[in-house]
Chimera marker file (.cmm) of the C-alpha trace (Angstrom):
<marker_set name="trace">
<marker id="1" x="11.611" y="-10.295" z="6.348" r="1" g="1" b="0" radius="0.5"/>
<marker id="2" x="8.326" y="-8.506" z="7.129" r="1" g="1" b="0" radius="0.5"/>
<marker id="3" x="9.891" y="-5.431" z="8.761" r="1" g="1" b="0" radius="0.5"/>
<marker id="4" x="12.089" y="-4.847" z="5.723" r="1" g="1" b="0" radius="0.5"/>
<marker id="5" x="9.072" y="-5.277" z="3.437" r="1" g="1" b="0" radius="0.5"/>
<marker id="6" x="7.188" y="-2.625" z="5.433" r="1" g="1" b="0" radius="0.5"/>
<marker id="7" x="10.113" y="-0.221" z="5.126" r="1" g="1" b="0" radius="0.5"/>
<marker id="8" x="10.309" y="-0.889" z="1.398" r="1" g="1" b="0" radius="0.5"/>
<marker id="9" x="6.578" y="-0.235" z="0.977" r="1" g="1" b="0" radius="0.5"/>
<marker id="10" x="6.795" y="2.991" z="2.988" r="1" g="1" b="0" radius="0.5"/>
<marker id="11" x="9.632" y="4.153" z="0.769" r="1" g="1" b="0" radius="0.5"/>
<marker id="12" x="7.737" y="3.188" z="-2.374" r="1" g="1" b="0" radius="0.5"/>
<marker id="13" x="4.635" y="5.014" z="-1.116" r="1" g="1" b="0" radius="0.5"/>
<marker id="14" x="6.719" y="8.144" z="-0.489" r="1" g="1" b="0" radius="0.5"/>
<marker id="15" x="8.200" y="7.810" z="-3.983" r="1" g="1" b="0" radius="0.5"/>
<marker id="16" x="4.722" y="7.493" z="-5.464" r="1" g="1" b="0" radius="0.5"/>
<marker id="17" x="3.528" y="10.607" z="-3.616" r="1" g="1" b="0" radius="0.5"/>
<marker id="18" x="6.533" y="12.582" z="-4.890" r="1" g="1" b="0" radius="0.5"/>
<marker id="19" x="6.084" y="11.194" z="-8.425" r="1" g="1" b="0" radius="0.5"/>
<marker id="20" x="9.506" y="9.494" z="-8.224" r="1" g="1" b="0" radius="0.5"/>
<marker id="21" x="7.705" y="6.183" z="-8.864" r="1" g="1" b="0" radius="0.5"/>
<marker id="22" x="4.940" y="5.474" z="-11.325" r="1" g="1" b="0" radius="0.5"/>
<marker id="23" x="1.541" y="4.158" z="-10.283" r="1" g="1" b="0" radius="0.5"/>
<marker id="24" x="2.235" y="0.984" z="-12.223" r="1" g="1" b="0" radius="0.5"/>
<marker id="25" x="5.568" y="0.336" z="-10.492" r="1" g="1" b="0" radius="0.5"/>
<marker id="26" x="4.054" y="0.925" z="-7.057" r="1" g="1" b="0" radius="0.5"/>
<marker id="27" x="1.086" y="-1.336" z="-7.777" r="1" g="1" b="0" radius="0.5"/>
<marker id="28" x="3.393" y="-4.105" z="-8.932" r="1" g="1" b="0" radius="0.5"/>
<marker id="29" x="5.501" y="-3.784" z="-5.764" r="1" g="1" b="0" radius="0.5"/>
<marker id="30" x="2.396" y="-3.530" z="-3.562" r="1" g="1" b="0" radius="0.5"/>
<marker id="31" x="0.980" y="-6.780" z="-4.927" r="1" g="1" b="0" radius="0.5"/>
<marker id="32" x="4.265" y="-8.697" z="-4.534" r="1" g="1" b="0" radius="0.5"/>
<marker id="33" x="4.270" y="-8.882" z="-0.734" r="1" g="1" b="0" radius="0.5"/>
<marker id="34" x="3.534" y="-12.539" z="-0.035" r="1" g="1" b="0" radius="0.5"/>
<marker id="35" x="6.037" y="-12.803" z="2.850" r="1" g="1" b="0" radius="0.5"/>
<marker id="36" x="4.571" y="-9.754" z="4.548" r="1" g="1" b="0" radius="0.5"/>
<marker id="37" x="1.011" y="-11.025" z="4.087" r="1" g="1" b="0" radius="0.5"/>
<marker id="38" x="1.955" y="-14.386" z="5.625" r="1" g="1" b="0" radius="0.5"/>
<marker id="39" x="3.336" y="-12.625" z="8.709" r="1" g="1" b="0" radius="0.5"/>
<marker id="40" x="0.092" y="-10.697" z="9.285" r="1" g="1" b="0" radius="0.5"/>
<marker id="41" x="-3.515" y="-11.712" z="9.925" r="1" g="1" b="0" radius="0.5"/>
<marker id="42" x="-5.399" y="-12.384" z="6.644" r="1" g="1" b="0" radius="0.5"/>
<marker id="43" x="-7.478" y="-9.200" z="6.939" r="1" g="1" b="0" radius="0.5"/>
<marker id="44" x="-4.394" y="-7.098" z="6.148" r="1" g="1" b="0" radius="0.5"/>
<marker id="45" x="-3.953" y="-8.717" z="2.757" r="1" g="1" b="0" radius="0.5"/>
<marker id="46" x="-7.652" y="-8.287" z="1.950" r="1" g="1" b="0" radius="0.5"/>
<marker id="47" x="-7.681" y="-4.590" z="2.904" r="1" g="1" b="0" radius="0.5"/>
<marker id="48" x="-4.294" y="-3.878" z="1.270" r="1" g="1" b="0" radius="0.5"/>
<marker id="49" x="-5.212" y="-5.491" z="-2.042" r="1" g="1" b="0" radius="0.5"/>
<marker id="50" x="-8.613" y="-3.772" z="-2.070" r="1" g="1" b="0" radius="0.5"/>
<marker id="51" x="-6.886" y="-0.408" z="-1.702" r="1" g="1" b="0" radius="0.5"/>
<marker id="52" x="-4.321" y="-1.326" z="-4.370" r="1" g="1" b="0" radius="0.5"/>
<marker id="53" x="-7.178" y="-2.299" z="-6.719" r="1" g="1" b="0" radius="0.5"/>
<marker id="54" x="-8.786" y="1.091" z="-6.124" r="1" g="1" b="0" radius="0.5"/>
<marker id="55" x="-5.461" y="2.830" z="-6.700" r="1" g="1" b="0" radius="0.5"/>
<marker id="56" x="-5.067" y="0.962" z="-9.959" r="1" g="1" b="0" radius="0.5"/>
<marker id="57" x="-8.519" y="2.116" z="-11.024" r="1" g="1" b="0" radius="0.5"/>
<marker id="58" x="-7.804" y="5.704" z="-9.989" r="1" g="1" b="0" radius="0.5"/>
<marker id="59" x="-4.640" y="5.669" z="-12.092" r="1" g="1" b="0" radius="0.5"/>
<marker id="60" x="-6.886" y="5.652" z="-15.140" r="1" g="1" b="0" radius="0.5"/>
<marker id="61" x="-7.854" y="9.237" z="-14.331" r="1" g="1" b="0" radius="0.5"/>
<marker id="62" x="-5.404" y="12.111" z="-14.664" r="1" g="1" b="0" radius="0.5"/>
<marker id="63" x="-6.902" y="14.136" z="-11.813" r="1" g="1" b="0" radius="0.5"/>
<marker id="64" x="-8.916" y="13.486" z="-8.686" r="1" g="1" b="0" radius="0.5"/>
<marker id="65" x="-12.280" y="12.096" z="-9.745" r="1" g="1" b="0" radius="0.5"/>
<marker id="66" x="-15.569" y="11.955" z="-7.963" r="1" g="1" b="0" radius="0.5"/>
<marker id="67" x="-15.220" y="8.176" z="-7.690" r="1" g="1" b="0" radius="0.5"/>
<marker id="68" x="-11.652" y="7.941" z="-6.453" r="1" g="1" b="0" radius="0.5"/>
<marker id="69" x="-9.420" y="10.270" z="-4.516" r="1" g="1" b="0" radius="0.5"/>
<marker id="70" x="-5.861" y="9.122" z="-5.027" r="1" g="1" b="0" radius="0.5"/>
<marker id="71" x="-4.733" y="11.212" z="-2.069" r="1" g="1" b="0" radius="0.5"/>
<marker id="72" x="-7.233" y="9.453" z="0.199" r="1" g="1" b="0" radius="0.5"/>
<marker id="73" x="-6.172" y="6.069" z="-1.143" r="1" g="1" b="0" radius="0.5"/>
<marker id="74" x="-2.509" y="6.822" z="-0.443" r="1" g="1" b="0" radius="0.5"/>
<marker id="75" x="-3.399" y="8.006" z="3.060" r="1" g="1" b="0" radius="0.5"/>
<marker id="76" x="-5.325" y="4.781" z="3.661" r="1" g="1" b="0" radius="0.5"/>
<marker id="77" x="-2.419" y="2.681" z="2.384" r="1" g="1" b="0" radius="0.5"/>
<marker id="78" x="-0.162" y="4.503" z="4.845" r="1" g="1" b="0" radius="0.5"/>
<marker id="79" x="-2.619" y="3.737" z="7.666" r="1" g="1" b="0" radius="0.5"/>
<marker id="80" x="-2.620" y="0.043" z="6.756" r="1" g="1" b="0" radius="0.5"/>
<marker id="81" x="1.186" y="0.066" z="6.887" r="1" g="1" b="0" radius="0.5"/>
<marker id="82" x="1.045" y="1.731" z="10.325" r="1" g="1" b="0" radius="0.5"/>
<marker id="83" x="-1.369" y="-0.921" z="11.602" r="1" g="1" b="0" radius="0.5"/>
<marker id="84" x="0.727" y="-3.714" z="10.076" r="1" g="1" b="0" radius="0.5"/>
<marker id="85" x="3.825" y="-2.363" z="11.799" r="1" g="1" b="0" radius="0.5"/>
<marker id="86" x="1.998" y="-2.192" z="15.138" r="1" g="1" b="0" radius="0.5"/>
<marker id="87" x="0.730" y="-5.742" z="14.676" r="1" g="1" b="0" radius="0.5"/>
<marker id="88" x="4.203" y="-7.055" z="13.872" r="1" g="1" b="0" radius="0.5"/>
<marker id="89" x="5.685" y="-5.203" z="16.855" r="1" g="1" b="0" radius="0.5"/>
<marker id="90" x="3.046" y="-6.639" z="19.192" r="1" g="1" b="0" radius="0.5"/>
<marker id="91" x="3.729" y="-10.181" z="18.013" r="1" g="1" b="0" radius="0.5"/>
<marker id="92" x="7.466" y="-9.946" z="18.829" r="1" g="1" b="0" radius="0.5"/>
<link id1="1" id2="2" r="1" g="1" b="0" radius="0.2"/>
<link id1="2" id2="3" r="1" g="1" b="0" radius="0.2"/>
<link id1="3" id2="4" r="1" g="1" b="0" radius="0.2"/>
<link id1="4" id2="5" r="1" g="1" b="0" radius="0.2"/>
<link id1="5" id2="6" r="1" g="1" b="0" radius="0.2"/>
<link id1="6" id2="7" r="1" g="1" b="0" radius="0.2"/>
<link id1="7" id2="8" r="1" g="1" b="0" radius="0.2"/>
<link id1="8" id2="9" r="1" g="1" b="0" radius="0.2"/>
<link id1="9" id2="10" r="1" g="1" b="0" radius="0.2"/>
<link id1="10" id2="11" r="1" g="1" b="0" radius="0.2"/>
<link id1="11" id2="12" r="1" g="1" b="0" radius="0.2"/>
<link id1="12" id2="13" r="1" g="1" b="0" radius="0.2"/>
<link id1="13" id2="14" r="1" g="1" b="0" radius="0.2"/>
<link id1="14" id2="15" r="1" g="1" b="0" radius="0.2"/>
<link id1="15" id2="16" r="1" g="1" b="0" radius="0.2"/>
<link id1="16" id2="17" r="1" g="1" b="0" radius="0.2"/>
<link id1="17" id2="18" r="1" g="1" b="0" radius="0.2"/>
<link id1="18" id2="19" r="1" g="1" b="0" radius="0.2"/>
<link id1="19" id2="20" r="1" g="1" b="0" radius="0.2"/>
<link id1="20" id2="21" r="1" g="1" b="0" radius="0.2"/>
<link id1="21" id2="22" r="1" g="1" b="0" radius="0.2"/>
<link id1="22" id2="23" r="1" g="1" b="0" radius="0.2"/>
<link id1="23" id2="24" r="1" g="1" b="0" radius="0.2"/>
<link id1="24" id2="25" r="1" g="1" b="0" radius="0.2"/>
<link id1="25" id2="26" r="1" g="1" b="0" radius="0.2"/>
<link id1="26" id2="27" r="1" g="1" b="0" radius="0.2"/>
<link id1="27" id2="28" r="1" g="1" b="0" radius="0.2"/>
<link id1="28" id2="29" r="1" g="1" b="0" radius="0.2"/>
<link id1="29" id2="30" r="1" g="1" b="0" radius="0.2"/>
<link id1="30" id2="31" r="1" g="1" b="0" radius="0.2"/>
<link id1="31" id2="32" r="1" g="1" b="0" radius="0.2"/>
<link id1="32" id2="33" r="1" g="1" b="0" radius="0.2"/>
<link id1="33" id2="34" r="1" g="1" b="0" radius="0.2"/>
<link id1="34" id2="35" r="1" g="1" b="0" radius="0.2"/>
<link id1="35" id2="36" r="1" g="1" b="0" radius="0.2"/>
<link id1="36" id2="37" r="1" g="1" b="0" radius="0.2"/>
<link id1="37" id2="38" r="1" g="1" b="0" radius="0.2"/>
<link id1="38" id2="39" r="1" g="1" b="0" radius="0.2"/>
<link id1="39" id2="40" r="1" g="1" b="0" radius="0.2"/>
<link id1="40" id2="41" r="1" g="1" b="0" radius="0.2"/>
<link id1="41" id2="42" r="1" g="1" b="0" radius="0.2"/>
<link id1="42" id2="43" r="1" g="1" b="0" radius="0.2"/>
<link id1="43" id2="44" r="1" g="1" b="0" radius="0.2"/>
<link id1="44" id2="45" r="1" g="1" b="0" radius="0.2"/>
<link id1="45" id2="46" r="1" g="1" b="0" radius="0.2"/>
<link id1="46" id2="47" r="1" g="1" b="0" radius="0.2"/>
<link id1="47" id2="48" r="1" g="1" b="0" radius="0.2"/>
<link id1="48" id2="49" r="1" g="1" b="0" radius="0.2"/>
<link id1="49" id2="50" r="1" g="1" b="0" radius="0.2"/>
<link id1="50" id2="51" r="1" g="1" b="0" radius="0.2"/>
<link id1="51" id2="52" r="1" g="1" b="0" radius="0.2"/>
<link id1="52" id2="53" r="1" g="1" b="0" radius="0.2"/>
<link id1="53" id2="54" r="1" g="1" b="0" radius="0.2"/>
<link id1="54" id2="55" r="1" g="1" b="0" radius="0.2"/>
<link id1="55" id2="56" r="1" g="1" b="0" radius="0.2"/>
<link id1="56" id2="57" r="1" g="1" b="0" radius="0.2"/>
<link id1="57" id2="58" r="1" g="1" b="0" radius="0.2"/>
<link id1="58" id2="59" r="1" g="1" b="0" radius="0.2"/>
<link id1="59" id2="60" r="1" g="1" b="0" radius="0.2"/>
<link id1="60" id2="61" r="1" g="1" b="0" radius="0.2"/>
<link id1="61" id2="62" r="1" g="1" b="0" radius="0.2"/>
<link id1="62" id2="63" r="1" g="1" b="0" radius="0.2"/>
<link id1="63" id2="64" r="1" g="1" b="0" radius="0.2"/>
<link id1="64" id2="65" r="1" g="1" b="0" radius="0.2"/>
<link id1="65" id2="66" r="1" g="1" b="0" radius="0.2"/>
<link id1="66" id2="67" r="1" g="1" b="0" radius="0.2"/>
<link id1="67" id2="68" r="1" g="1" b="0" radius="0.2"/>
<link id1="68" id2="69" r="1" g="1" b="0" radius="0.2"/>
<link id1="69" id2="70" r="1" g="1" b="0" radius="0.2"/>
<link id1="70" id2="71" r="1" g="1" b="0" radius="0.2"/>
<link id1="71" id2="72" r="1" g="1" b="0" radius="0.2"/>
<link id1="72" id2="73" r="1" g="1" b="0" radius="0.2"/>
<link id1="73" id2="74" r="1" g="1" b="0" radius="0.2"/>
<link id1="74" id2="75" r="1" g="1" b="0" radius="0.2"/>
<link id1="75" id2="76" r="1" g="1" b="0" radius="0.2"/>
<link id1="76" id2="77" r="1" g="1" b="0" radius="0.2"/>
<link id1="77" id2="78" r="1" g="1" b="0" radius="0.2"/>
<link id1="78" id2="79" r="1" g="1" b="0" radius="0.2"/>
<link id1="79" id2="80" r="1" g="1" b="0" radius="0.2"/>
<link id1="80" id2="81" r="1" g="1" b="0" radius="0.2"/>
<link id1="81" id2="82" r="1" g="1" b="0" radius="0.2"/>
<link id1="82" id2="83" r="1" g="1" b="0" radius="0.2"/>
<link id1="83" id2="84" r="1" g="1" b="0" radius="0.2"/>
<link id1="84" id2="85" r="1" g="1" b="0" radius="0.2"/>
<link id1="85" id2="86" r="1" g="1" b="0" radius="0.2"/>
<link id1="86" id2="87" r="1" g="1" b="0" radius="0.2"/>
<link id1="87" id2="88" r="1" g="1" b="0" radius="0.2"/>
<link id1="88" id2="89" r="1" g="1" b="0" radius="0.2"/>
<link id1="89" id2="90" r="1" g="1" b="0" radius="0.2"/>
<link id1="90" id2="91" r="1" g="1" b="0" radius="0.2"/>
<link id1="91" id2="92" r="1" g="1" b="0" radius="0.2"/>
</marker_set>
């Protein structure tokens, strides 16, 4: 169910921000969202996976780097979830 998947991703994102979840665990969960991707226009999957790829790369650095800001990436992931929720709500 796409709405449940969104809620699960929001929770996982909050856990990642609070360090209750590892980068690796979040990335694995973020990539395993086929049902959610099928319920949304294809652009959401493209944008989501691009951000997850960047997050995975940023996880190689212990602090914010000049190439990647993990905080910005997490904020962008949250924005994609907001837009996905709005899209799902509009289609119902």
